[in-house]
N, C-alpha and C positions, 0 to 999 in steps of 0.2 A: 343519699350519698353525697358527701361534701367534697368539693374539689380543693385540693391543696395546691400550693405554688409549684410543687415538684411535678404533680400530675398535669398541670396546665401546659407543661412543656412537651408532653407526650401525646396529648389527644384533646378531644372536646367532649362536652357533656352530652349524653344521649337525650334527645328530645322526649323520649317516652319514659325512661326509668331514672334519668339523671346520672347514670353510671359513666365512667370515663371510657371513651372509645379511642383506642390507639389508631393513629393515622400514619401508615408508612408513606414515605416520600414517593410522590408520583402516582399514588393510588387514588382513583376517583370514587370508587364505591367501597364503603367500609361496613362491617357488621359489628353490632354491639355484643360484647362477650357475655353480657348478663341477660338481656331479653331477646337477643337475636334480631333486633330491628336493623334493616339495611338502610343506609343513608348515602346520599350523593353529596360529595364534597365540592363546593364551588368557591370561587374567589382566587386571588393571587397566591400561588403556592411557591413562587420563586423558581429556581432552576430544578428541572425534573432530573431525578437520579434513578438509574436502572442498574441491574446486575445481570450477568450471564452465569448460569449455574455451572459448577464444575462437574463434567461428565466423564473425565478421564481419570482412572485410578493410577496408583503408583506403578503397578506392573506394566500397564500399557505405556506409560511415559518412559520407563526404562527400555521397553522394547523399541520405542521410537528412537531412543538414543543409540541403541545397538545398530539399528538399521542405518542411522546417519553415519556411523563410524566406517561403514563399508560402502557408502553411496557414491564415491568419486575416486578416480585414479589419482587425483591431486592430493589425496589424504595418505599419510604414512601407512604402509601396508601392514606393519606390525602393531598398529594402534588397537585393533580389537583384542589382541592378546595381552598387551601391556597396560591398557587403560584400566584404572581403578576408580570406581565411583566414590567420590569424596562426600558429597551431601546432595540432598534433593529436598525441595520445599515448594510451596505454592505461594504465589503472589497475586494480588488483585490490583491491576493498574487502571487508573482512570483515563478515559478517552473522551474528548469532546466529539459530539456527533450532532450534525444538523441535517434535518430532513426538510425538503421543500419541493414544490412544483415550480419549475423554472419556465417562464414564458419570455420569449425573446424574438425580436425582429432584427435581422442583420442585413445591412445594405452594403453592396460593394460590387466587385467585378471578379469574374472567373476566367482563367486562361483556357481557351479551347483551340483545337486544331494542332497541327504540327508543321514544322519547317516554315516556309514562307507564308503558309495559310494560318499560322498561329496569330490569334488576336484575342482581345478581352471583350467579354460579354457582360452587360450589367445583370445582376441577380439580386433578388430579395428573398431571404430565407426565413421561414417561420419555424420556431422551435417551441414545442410544448413537451416537457420531459420531467419525470420524477427523478430527482437526484439526491444522493446521500454523500456527505463528506464527513470524514473523521480524522482525528489527529491526537497524538498523545498529549495528555494534560499535565505531565510531569517529566522530569529528566529521565529518559530511557536509554541513556548512553550505555549503561551496564547491560541492558537487556536487548538492545538492538531492534526493537519493534516500534516503528514510528506511526504506523497505521494498521488497521485490522481488516480482515475479510468479513465484514458484517453482511451476511446473506440470509441464512435461514435460522439464525439463533433466536430463541425466545427471550425477550427482555422482560424481566420481572422487577417489581418495586424493590428499591434498595433496602437491604436489611443489614445494618452495620454489625450487629451482634453475631449474626450467622457468618458473615464473611471473616470477621476476626477469629472466629472459632476454626475456620478452614485454613487460614494462612495469613500472610502479611498483607495489610491493606495500605496502599499509598494514597495520599490526598493530593488534589490538584494544586499546582503552584502558579499556573498562568491565570489570566483574567478572562472572564466570559466575553467581554467586548472585543478583545483581540481575537478570540476564536470566531466570533461573528464576522469580523472583517476578513479573516483568512478564508472562511467558508464562502463568503460572497465573492472574493477574488477568484477562488477556485471555480465557482459556478460560472462566472463571466468568462474565464479562460476556456472552460469546457464548451461553452456555447460558441465561442469564436472558432474553436477547433472543429466543432460539430458542423458549423456552417460550411467550412472547407473552401472559403473564398481566398483568392490570391491577393486581393486588395479590399480592405474594409474601410468604407467611408463613414458609416454610422452604425451604431448598435444600441438597441434599447432592451434592457434586461429587467424583469420584474420577478420577485419571489412571492409566490402565493402560499399562504399558510406555513411560513417557515417556523420551525420549532427547534430549539437547542436543548440537548440533554447531555448528561454525564453518565457514561456507561463504564461500570467496573467489570473488567474482563479477567478471567482466570488464566494464569500461565504457570506451567511447571518449569522450575529452574533446576537443572541438573549440572553439577560441577564434578569434573573428574581429573585425575592426575595422570600424566604421561611423562616418564623420565624426569620427575621432579617438577614439572611445569603444570600449571593449572589451566584448564580450559572449561568452557561453559556452553551448554545447549539449552535453548528455550523451546518448550513444547506447548502448543495450543491446548489449553485445558478443556476446550469444548470438542474439537475435532480430533485431537491426538497427532496432528501434523507438526513437524519441526518448523518453527517460524524463524529461528536464528540459531546459528551455531558456529563455533570455532574449533579447529583441529590442527594438529601439526602437519606441515606439508610433506610431500613425498619428494625426496632429494633426486632420485633417479628420474622421476617424471619431469621435474623442473629442468634437469640437464638435457633430457631428450627434447623437450619443447624448445630450449634455447638453441640446440644444435640444428634441429630440423628447421626452425624458424629462420635462423641466420642463413642456412643453405638456400631455402626457398626464396627468401628476400633478396639475397645476392643474385640468384638466377634471374629474378624478375627485373631487378634494378640495373644489372650489368648486361647479362646475356641477351635477354629479350629486348631491352631498350636499345642496345647496340645493334642488334640484328634489324630492328625496325628502322633505325637511323640509317644504316647502310643501304637498305632497300629504298628508303626515301631519296637519298642522294644519288643512288644508281638510276632511279627513274625520275630525275629532276624535272624533265619536260612534261611528265604526266600531270594530270589534274589532281591526283590523289596524294601528292607529296605532303601537303600540309596536314592531311588527315593522318598519314603514317607518323609524322613527327608528333602530333598530338597524342596518338596512341602510344608512342614510345615514352612520352613524358608521363602518361597515365600509368604505364607499366613501372616506371622508375618510382613514382609516388607510391604505388601499391607495394613495391618491394621494400621501400623504406618503412611503410606502415607495418608490414609483416615483421620486419626485424625489430621495430620498436615494441610491438606487442609481445614478441617472444622474450625480449629482454625484460620487460615489465613483469611478465609471468614468472621469470626466473628470479628477478630481484625481490619481488614482494610475495613470492609463493612459499616462503618459510612457514607462514601461517595461512591456512585455508579458512576463508570466511564465507558463510552461506546465508543468503537472505531468502527465506522461504516464501515470503509474501510480497508480490509485486502487484501494483494496481493493474486490474484487468484491462487488456486492450479491447477497445470497442470498434466495431465497424459502423460506418456512417451509411444510413439508408435514406434515400430521398424519394418522396412521393409528391406528385403534382396534384394540388387541390385547388380548383377554381382559378387556374392561372398562376398560382403561387407555389413555390417549392417548399415542402415541409420536410425538415431533417429530424431524424431521431436516432438514438443510440441502439445498436443491436449487439448484445453480448456475444463474444466469440469463445 
């Protein structure tokens, strides 16, 4: 079997029968389609590319859309009745993903005690943690998904022909070097947060076996019309959950939030603050005067904050925007090992 220039782009020659063996990107073990010989691919293969299979069908995606339309009081109440599905399609968006084992030593001080007994204690924290970082590798302004919940998805070798048959495939527009830098900065910030020190004097961070990959992730895009206006919802093609969505706001809900927020804010800023100030001046000779005045200022600040939040909810509530995926909050767990504190992340 003679290798042509065209075939050389798609595979290598089988060492047993000389047939052309296709090598999907990211796959280390390949099988010859002619003689069945399995071969191990070694050498520099460039950036690894993976894909997540589409497990959600159209009916399930539409059902997720319908659930979203009734998911909040801030959404127009007649939306489920008036919404008309305009179009739905599948897109595969690329995401930079870096996996690494992060080893770090963080030196600094931690504030302990309370009141007059509060002081700083020197600490050294050891961190050994498997970490994953991911970010969109293209402009996702239209889809609103900047990062993904990559947890139990099975990553398969990238198959361009298969993905193009299933939907629209976007190619990355950023550089791999920029993704490396962003991932390293994220890992360093996470180690400092994980250490939990109030003052950091030095930190040493090393990444063990870091590897960067490009993951093509399936998303269902559903667009619907409401009173002549177009809105969009993005559904996770693997789990079926809504990752991003927009809907018309509920006018009555916005008005109620504004009225109640202004009333509560005025009560805190005027009534509660004035009452505490009057009590403070009435008991001027007592030792708790300063404390009451500070409490009154706190009540005034809280009232202003409530009124500001209520106004913002009214002002920008004409369109309801939903972000379905937020990075998981983690709890910090410390264990003492040989006189050194070891910190690690515990998922909540």
